[in-house]
VOKEKOL-986929 format. One line per 8 residues: number of its first residue (from 1); their letters; for each residue x, y negated, z of C-alpha. Coordinates in steps of 0.02 Angstrom, whole numbers. Layout:
% residues N
NUM	a	X:Y:Z ~ ... .
% end
This chain:
% residues 236
1	vlsfafla	3836:-4135:5740 ~ 3997:-4056:5675 ~ 3926:-4012:5504 ~ 3895:-4104:5341 ~ 4041:-4226:5354 ~ 4041:-4367:5226 ~ 4103:-4541:5186 ~ 3971:-4666:5129 .
9	aldiktgk	3963:-4848:5072 ~ 3811:-4955:5113 ~ 3753:-5122:5046 ~ 3786:-5244:5188 ~ 3630:-5347:5149 ~ 3501:-5210:5122 ~ 3576:-5056:5205 ~ 3548:-4959:5043 .
17	eiwrspre	3670:-4817:5016 ~ 3782:-4852:4865 ~ 3876:-4689:4862 ~ 3913:-4538:4971 ~ 4062:-4420:4959 ~ 4056:-4253:5051 ~ 4210:-4206:5152 ~ 4272:-4030:5187 .
25	dvptwstp	4293:-4069:5371 ~ 4207:-4105:5536 ~ 4168:-4285:5586 ~ 4310:-4376:5672 ~ 4332:-4526:5788 ~ 4450:-4617:5671 ~ 4404:-4782:5586 ~ 4449:-4782:5399 .
33	tihvgsqr	4569:-4910:5326 ~ 4537:-5008:5166 ~ 4687:-5052:5059 ~ 4670:-5176:4917 ~ 4809:-5142:4790 ~ 4852:-5214:4621 ~ 4795:-5054:4533 ~ 4655:-4992:4645 .
41	tqiivngf	4564:-5018:4808 ~ 4550:-4864:4916 ~ 4472:-4810:5079 ~ 4593:-4702:5179 ~ 4520:-4578:5301 ~ 4607:-4479:5438 ~ 4544:-4303:5469 ~ 4572:-4129:5536 .
49	khvggydf	4557:-4016:5384 ~ 4538:-4158:5260 ~ 4643:-4318:5258 ~ 4608:-4419:5102 ~ 4596:-4577:4999 ~ 4436:-4629:4908 ~ 4398:-4754:4770 ~ 4315:-4905:4849 .
57	ktgkelwk	4188:-4932:4709 ~ 4137:-4755:4669 ~ 4184:-4647:4819 ~ 4282:-4530:4706 ~ 4418:-4438:4800 ~ 4590:-4497:4743 ~ 4701:-4384:4848 ~ 4693:-4267:4996 .
65	ikeggdip	4795:-4171:5124 ~ 4723:-4013:5200 ~ 4810:-4015:5370 ~ 4794:-4129:5521 ~ 4763:-4120:5708 ~ 4588:-4077:5773 ~ 4460:-4220:5764 ~ 4587:-4363:5761 .
73	vptpvvah	4564:-4538:5832 ~ 4708:-4641:5757 ~ 4673:-4762:5615 ~ 4783:-4753:5458 ~ 4910:-4896:5446 ~ 4973:-4971:5282 ~ 5150:-5042:5267 ~ 5299:-5030:5149 .
81	dmvfinsa	5189:-4969:5005 ~ 5139:-4817:5108 ~ 5002:-4766:5226 ~ 5054:-4689:5392 ~ 4936:-4561:5468 ~ 4957:-4465:5629 ~ 4855:-4346:5736 ~ 4881:-4221:5876 .
89	hgklspiy	4762:-4092:5944 ~ 4767:-3904:5933 ~ 4907:-3822:5835 ~ 4958:-3973:5730 ~ 5019:-4147:5776 ~ 5088:-4217:5612 ~ 5144:-4388:5555 ~ 5130:-4420:5367 .
97	aiklsakg	5205:-4563:5266 ~ 5104:-4560:5105 ~ 5136:-4665:4950 ~ 4988:-4775:4903 ~ 5001:-4709:4724 ~ 4956:-4532:4782 ~ 4837:-4428:4677 ~ 4767:-4253:4684 .
105	dislqagn	4800:-4123:4818 ~ 4964:-4178:4898 ~ 4965:-4048:5037 ~ 5141:-3992:5082 ~ 5204:-3820:5036 ~ 5258:-3711:5182 ~ 5426:-3767:5251 ~ 5427:-3934:5160 .
113	tsneyiaw	5421:-4106:5241 ~ 5404:-4210:5082 ~ 5346:-4201:4902 ~ 5309:-4318:4757 ~ 5185:-4421:4857 ~ 5230:-4386:5039 ~ 5388:-4485:5073 ~ 5419:-4398:5239 .
121	svrrggay	5328:-4308:5378 ~ 5355:-4224:5545 ~ 5261:-4066:5591 ~ 5245:-4105:5776 ~ 5257:-4278:5853 ~ 5094:-4367:5813 ~ 4968:-4435:5938 ~ 4788:-4387:5971 .
129	lqtplvyg	4726:-4559:6023 ~ 4855:-4691:5978 ~ 4866:-4774:5808 ~ 5048:-4786:5751 ~ 5130:-4957:5757 ~ 5234:-5019:5610 ~ 5334:-5176:5649 ~ 5474:-5232:5535 .
137	eylynlrg	5572:-5083:5471 ~ 5518:-4964:5608 ~ 5370:-4853:5651 ~ 5332:-4826:5835 ~ 5228:-4678:5892 ~ 5165:-4672:6071 ~ 5090:-4513:6142 ~ 4973:-4493:6288 .
145	ngsltcyr	5112:-4433:6404 ~ 5212:-4593:6377 ~ 5334:-4522:6250 ~ 5382:-4664:6132 ~ 5466:-4615:5969 ~ 5543:-4736:5844 ~ 5571:-4692:5661 ~ 5637:-4788:5512 .
153	aktgelvy	5473:-4816:5423 ~ 5537:-4793:5246 ~ 5639:-4635:5275 ~ 5573:-4550:5431 ~ 5746:-4552:5512 ~ 5727:-4528:5699 ~ 5797:-4679:5790 ~ 5753:-4638:5970 .
161	qeklgdma	5633:-4545:6083 ~ 5609:-4613:6258 ~ 5485:-4605:6403 ~ 5383:-4753:6465 ~ 5359:-4742:6653 ~ 5388:-4593:6766 ~ 5208:-4538:6783 ~ 5117:-4652:6660 .
169	sfsasgia	4981:-4591:6543 ~ 4913:-4686:6393 ~ 4753:-4700:6292 ~ 4779:-4870:6210 ~ 4877:-4904:6051 ~ 5024:-5023:6052 ~ 5036:-5196:5977 ~ 5184:-5306:5928 .
177	adgklyfs	5220:-5493:5932 ~ 5373:-5606:5940 ~ 5498:-5464:5932 ~ 5416:-5366:6072 ~ 5306:-5212:6086 ~ 5164:-5202:6213 ~ 5096:-5037:6281 ~ 4956:-5026:6410 .
185	gengdifv	4960:-4880:6530 ~ 4798:-4808:6599 ~ 4853:-4859:6775 ~ 4863:-5042:6720 ~ 5050:-5054:6694 ~ 5095:-5155:6539 ~ 5263:-5104:6465 ~ 5353:-5235:6362 .
193	vkagpdfe	5483:-5153:6249 ~ 5613:-5235:6138 ~ 5573:-5208:5954 ~ 5708:-5131:5846 ~ 5824:-4982:5850 ~ 5888:-5005:6029 ~ 5765:-4949:6163 ~ 5749:-5071:6306 .
201	vlstnsmq	5604:-5100:6426 ~ 5606:-5288:6451 ~ 5476:-5290:6589 ~ 5335:-5193:6669 ~ 5185:-5292:6730 ~ 5040:-5222:6830 ~ 4860:-5273:6791 ~ 4808:-5184:6952 .
209	dicmatpa	4660:-5104:6865 ~ 4623:-4959:6748 ~ 4671:-5003:6569 ~ 4610:-4894:6425 ~ 4591:-5026:6288 ~ 4717:-5080:6157 ~ 4783:-5257:6186 ~ 4754:-5396:6059 .
217	vsegvlff	4851:-5551:6006 ~ 4786:-5713:5931 ~ 4861:-5888:5914 ~ 5003:-5853:6033 ~ 4893:-5775:6168 ~ 4895:-5593:6224 ~ 4731:-5517:6282 ~ 4718:-5366:6397 .
225	rthhflaa	4551:-5285:6440 ~ 4544:-5180:6597 ~ 4400:-5089:6680 ~ 4342:-5246:6770 ~ 4430:-5394:6689 ~ 4483:-5479:6528 ~ 4652:-5565:6547 ~ 4732:-5692:6429 .
233	vsdq	4920:-5716:6442 ~ 5028:-5850:6360 ~ 5186:-5951:6394 ~ 5090:-6116:6393 .
% end
């Protein structure tokens, strides 16, 4: 199961394989991200030993990084002409801010946190399960123990690091809407945090049920899925 990792493209109508690119890695839980740029369209894949970008049409590897956390779950996020990738399991828990123009092996040299194509990075601070949240000028990284860290997305400057709840644990990723951040704790507590550089918990609301799923937002309505219920919340 943990051998012969690859990325493949299939014809949606016939299921025929169009191309397959081998990966020097084990399979992961992460969903790839597709970015359509003016110069190229690439598929961006999180990984343990092999983080990389691939040409959408041919599957050719465009760039790669050799270090990540074991078997990551988070999905890469594109914003500010960069892709943000995090992971955390085993010895490494990095966050990378990678320029979309990256090419070749862009792995960092020992002791470095940036290079020509990596705008900034942190060695430890990523999350194993949660996809990072970029909202406005800031990147928010929530870890399973409730540690919420805010960075300036373009520079990596640390803005704050705070704790959500006294004993809360988290599996879900955060979402943002209307100047607020929403984080679902496994115990059903929903933390509403003010977006921006000043940390403030605006409210904590209990769903009174186990909550492992990432919330969703559509047409002014927030959706929360718990173990037993689906809840829709709006101000109407």
